C-alpha positions in Angstrom: 177.7 172.5 185.1 179.6 172.2 188.3 181.8 174.9 189.8 184.1 172.2 191.1 184.9 171.3 187.5 186.5 174.7 187.1 188.4 174.5 190.4 185.9 176.6 192.4 184.5 175.4 195.7 181.1 177.2 195.1 179.5 180.0 193.2 181.9 182.9 193.4 179.2 185.4 192.3 176.5 185.3 195.0 173.7 187.8 194.4 171.6 187.4 197.6 171.9 190.3 200.0 172.2 188.0 203.0 175.4 186.4 201.5 178.6 186.6 203.4 181.0 189.1 201.9 184.7 188.2 202.3 186.3 190.5 199.7 186.5 194.2 199.9 185.4 196.2 196.8 186.9 199.6 196.1 189.2 202.0 197.9 191.5 200.2 200.3 192.1 203.3 202.4 188.3 203.5 203.1 188.4 199.8 204.1 191.2 200.5 206.6 189.3 203.4 208.1 186.1 201.3 208.5 188.0 198.4 210.0 189.7 200.7 212.4 186.3 202.1 213.4 184.8 198.6 214.2 188.0 197.6 216.0 187.9 200.6 218.2 184.5 199.8 219.5 185.8 196.5 221.1 186.3 196.3 224.8 189.9 195.2 224.3 190.5 198.4 222.3 189.2 201.9 223.0 185.7 200.7 223.7 183.9 203.9 223.0 180.7 203.8 220.9 180.7 205.0 217.3 178.0 206.4 215.1 178.9 207.0 211.5 177.0 207.6 208.2 178.1 206.2 204.8 176.9 208.1 201.8 177.4 207.8 198.0 175.8 207.3 194.7 173.4 204.5 194.0 175.6 201.4 193.4 178.7 202.9 194.9 179.2 199.8 197.2 177.7 201.0 200.5 175.7 197.7 201.0 178.8 195.7 200.1 180.9 197.6 202.6 178.4 197.1 205.4 178.0 193.3 204.6 181.8 193.1 204.5 182.1 194.5 208.0 179.4 192.2 209.2 181.1 189.2 207.8 184.5 190.3 209.2 183.0 190.7 212.7 181.1 187.4 212.6 183.9 185.2 211.1 187.2 186.7 212.4 186.8 185.1 215.9 190.4 185.9 216.8 189.8 189.6 216.6 186.1 189.8 217.5 183.8 188.3 220.1 180.9 190.4 219.0 177.3 190.5 217.8 176.8 192.2 214.4 173.3 192.8 213.0 172.7 193.9 209.4 169.3 195.3 208.3 168.9 195.7 204.5 166.6 198.7 205.1 165.0 200.4 208.0 161.5 199.6 206.9 161.1 196.0 208.0 157.3 195.9 208.3 154.3 197.6 206.5 154.5 200.5 208.9 157.9 202.2 209.5 158.6 202.3 213.2 161.4 201.8 215.6 159.4 199.1 217.3 159.3 197.0 214.1 163.1 197.5 213.8 163.7 196.3 217.3 161.5 193.3 216.7 163.3 192.4 213.5 166.7 192.6 215.3 165.6 190.1 218.0 164.1 187.9 215.3 167.4 188.0 213.4 169.4 187.1 216.5 166.9 184.1 216.8 165.2 182.5 219.7 168.0 179.9 220.0 170.7 182.5 220.2 168.8 184.5 222.8 168.4 181.3 224.8 172.1 180.8 224.6 172.7 184.3 225.9 170.3 183.6 228.8 172.3 180.5 229.7 175.6 182.4 229.6 174.2 185.3 231.8 172.9 182.7 234.2 176.3 181.0 234.4 178.0 184.3 235.0 175.6 185.3 237.7 175.9 181.9 239.4 179.7 182.3 239.5 179.3 185.7 241.2 176.8 184.2 243.6 179.3 181.4 244.4 182.0 184.0 245.0 179.9 186.0 247.4 178.9 182.9 249.3 182.5 181.8 249.7 183.4 185.2 251.0 180.8 184.6 253.8 182.2 181.1 254.4 179.0 179.5 252.9 180.4 178.2 249.6 179.3 174.7 250.3 175.7 175.6 251.1 173.4 174.1 248.5 170.8 176.9 248.5 172.6 180.2 247.7 169.5 182.1 246.5 170.0 184.6 249.3 173.1 185.8 247.6 171.4 186.5 244.2 170.1 189.9 245.2 173.6 190.8 246.4 175.1 189.7 243.1 172.6 191.8 241.2 173.3 194.8 243.5 176.9 194.7 242.4 175.7 195.8 239.0 174.7 199.3 237.9 171.0 199.8 238.7 170.2 200.3 235.0 171.5 196.9 234.1 169.8 194.8 236.8 166.4 194.3 235.1 167.9 192.9 231.9 170.5 190.8 233.6 167.7 189.3 235.9 165.5 188.8 232.9 168.1 187.0 230.8 169.3 184.9 233.8 165.7 183.8 234.4 165.4 183.0 230.7 167.5 179.9 231.1 164.7 178.3 233.1 162.1 176.1 231.4 158.9 178.0 230.5 160.3 181.5 230.6 158.9 183.8 227.9 161.9 186.0 227.4 161.8 185.8 223.6 158.1 186.6 223.5 158.7 189.7 225.6 161.7 190.9 223.6 159.8 190.6 220.3 156.7 192.4 221.7 154.5 189.4 221.5 153.7 189.3 225.3 154.0 191.2 228.5 157.0 190.3 230.6 156.2 187.2 232.6 158.4 188.1 235.5 159.1 191.0 237.8 161.8 192.6 235.8 159.6 194.7 233.5 156.0 195.7 234.2 155.0 196.2 230.6 154.6 194.9 227.1 156.7 196.5 224.4 154.0 198.4 222.6 155.7 201.7 221.7 158.9 203.0 220.0 160.2 204.4 223.3 159.9 201.1 225.1 161.4 199.2 222.2 164.4 201.5 222.2 164.7 201.2 226.0 164.7 197.4 226.0 166.9 197.0 222.9 169.4 199.4 224.4 169.5 197.5 227.7 169.8 194.2 225.9 172.8 195.4 223.8 174.4 197.0 226.9 174.2 193.8 229.0 175.6 191.7 226.2 178.8 193.8 226.3 178.7 194.4 230.0 181.8 193.6 232.1 180.6 191.6 235.2 182.4 191.9 238.6 184.4 188.7 237.8 185.6 190.2 234.5 183.3 188.1 232.4 181.5 189.3 229.2 179.1 187.7 226.8 180.4 189.9 224.0 183.0 192.6 223.8 181.0 194.8 221.4 177.7 195.0 219.5 177.2 196.5 216.0 174.1 197.5 214.1 174.4 198.2 210.4 171.3 199.8 208.7 171.4 199.9 204.9 169.3 202.0 202.4 168.5 204.6 205.1 167.5 207.1 202.4 164.0 205.7 202.6 163.7 207.6 205.9 164.1 210.8 203.9 161.0 210.1 201.8 158.9 208.6 204.7 156.0 210.3 206.4 157.5 212.7 209.0 155.8 211.0 211.9 157.3 207.7 211.0 160.8 208.9 210.2 160.8 211.0 213.4 159.9 207.9 215.4 162.9 206.0 213.9 165.3 208.9 214.4 164.2 209.3 218.0 164.5 205.6 218.7 168.1 205.7 217.3 168.9 208.7 219.5 167.6 206.8 222.6 169.6 203.7 221.6 172.8 205.7 221.2 172.2 207.6 224.5 171.9 204.3 226.4 175.0 202.8 224.8 178.0 205.1 225.4 180.5 202.2 225.2 181.1 199.1 223.0 178.4 199.9 220.5 178.8 200.6 216.8 176.0 202.1 214.6 176.6 202.5 210.9 173.9 203.8 208.5 174.1 204.1 204.7 172.4 206.7 202.6 172.1 207.1 198.8 171.8 210.9 199.2 173.9 214.0 199.5 175.0 215.0 203.0 173.0 218.3 202.8 169.8 216.4 202.2 170.6 214.0 205.1 171.1 216.9 207.5 167.9 218.5 206.3 165.8 215.5 207.3 167.8 213.8 210.1 167.1 215.2 213.5 169.9 217.5 214.6 170.0 215.8 218.0 171.0 212.7 216.1 173.4 214.4 213.7 175.2 215.9 216.8 175.8 212.3 218.0 177.8 211.3 215.0 181.3 210.4 216.0 182.8 210.8 212.5 182.4 213.1 209.6 180.2 211.8 206.8 182.1 208.9 205.1 181.8 208.9 201.3 181.9 205.6 199.5 183.1 206.3 195.9 182.3 204.2 192.9 184.9 201.6 191.9 187.2 202.5 189.0 188.1 199.8 186.5 191.4 198.9 188.2 189.6 198.4 191.5 186.9 196.3 189.8 189.5 194.0 188.2 191.3 193.5 191.5 188.0 192.8 193.3 187.0 190.1 190.8 190.5 188.5 191.0 190.2 188.4 194.8 186.7 187.1 194.6 187.7 184.2 192.3 190.8 183.4 194.4 188.7 183.2 197.6 186.6 180.4 196.1 189.4 178.4 194.5 190.3 174.9 195.7 193.2 174.5 198.0 196.5 174.5 196.1 195.0 175.7 192.9 197.4 176.7 190.2 195.0 179.4 189.1 195.5 181.6 192.1 196.1 185.2 191.1 194.4 184.7 187.7 190.9 185.3 186.4 190.4 181.7 185.3 187.9 180.5 184.0 187.9 183.9 182.3 190.7 185.2 180.2 192.2 188.6 181.1 190.6 190.0 177.9 187.1 188.6 178.9 187.2 190.2 182.3 188.4 193.5 180.8 185.4 193.4 178.5 183.0 192.7 181.3 184.3 195.5 183.4 184.6 197.9 180.6 181.1 197.3 179.4 179.6 198.0 182.9 178.5 201.6 183.3 178.0 201.1 187.0 180.8 198.9 188.4 179.0 197.8 191.6 179.8 194.3 193.1 176.2 193.2 192.3 176.4 194.3 188.7 179.8 192.7 188.2 178.5 189.4 189.7 175.4 189.4 187.4 177.5 189.9 184.3 180.2 187.5 185.3 177.7 184.8 186.1 175.9 185.4 182.8 179.1 185.1 180.8 180.3 182.1 182.7 177.0 180.1 182.3 176.5 180.9 178.6 180.1 180.3 177.7 179.6 176.7 178.9 176.1 176.1 177.6 176.2 177.9 174.3 179.9 178.0 173.4 181.0 174.7 174.8 183.8 176.0 177.0 185.3 172.9 178.9 187.1 172.7 182.2 190.7 173.8 181.7 189.7 176.2 178.9 189.4 180.0 179.3 186.5 182.1 178.3 187.9 184.2 175.6 187.3 187.9 175.0 185.6 187.1 171.7 183.1 184.8 173.5 182.5 187.3 176.3 181.8 190.1 173.7 179.3 187.8 171.8 177.4 187.0 175.1 177.3 190.7 176.0 176.1 191.5 172.5 179.2 193.6 171.8 180.3 191.7 168.8 
């Protein structure tokens, strides 16, 4: 079986959580509100940081919403020049801690990308050094190292260590990645410690994010905004108090250090009253929006979502745009109607099941539709 035989460029029903999500599932007004939120964080827009909490029933589509926003930010390069990190859950190691979260974030960014950031910061700093040298009539001088300190002093004092660290990271042998991931003590003068506590992890991560979105004296930026999406945060409600407290405190410190151009969205499968009972009040007070409910999809929204999903993966110029092919309308109606919890994941699982078995067991050929009768037999409804 090849998806191309049915006019599809690839599998339209990806199950893996790291998959890109290009089609919104559910309420369109909610989508517009969330897109407005991430737009507003950008330097070209309002530029003020946002902290919001999504909540809803299990399977309502919170994960899908966060991954949709991540995909939008990463791939819509006309409207975003931003970094977006998605964590499937806050517990990323055996022990729940903010230090492990920070380490995972740097690992997800990757060593190569951090090296790229180092090179960009070094280039920006070199341009500012050149400008300062030219102002002193020394633009042609080969050694301009005497102007490096002056270039750093143009920055806010809180940003200088991270800028200097990243600029030095472009040089061979620098151990910037090892420092950021907590593997080694800083090998330069910028930081006199190894990241071995939740407090230091929050401090360094906050300074890293802030410098990525910093406007330098010449108007340059590496990114115009940074986003962190943390899914399945309800596990913090059941964690040991000492561990959840460490994470909530780390998030508070992160938010405190990033008043501009930072977006933090967390999702909870829990009622707001329970969230407020466990989440630190000093963190609740830093929320910039009221709790955002993600409702379950109704059948009409589920049908529209599947239609859009299939259309996204159709070959260019396909005559099947706007249809459910290779499914008949009746087949899709049966799949949706049979699903008690119409989550994107559940719909994908059932659609893939019907698609594969219709071909292998019922001999459906390219150009033919999967009938409602076949779908019902596969789902054991007939």
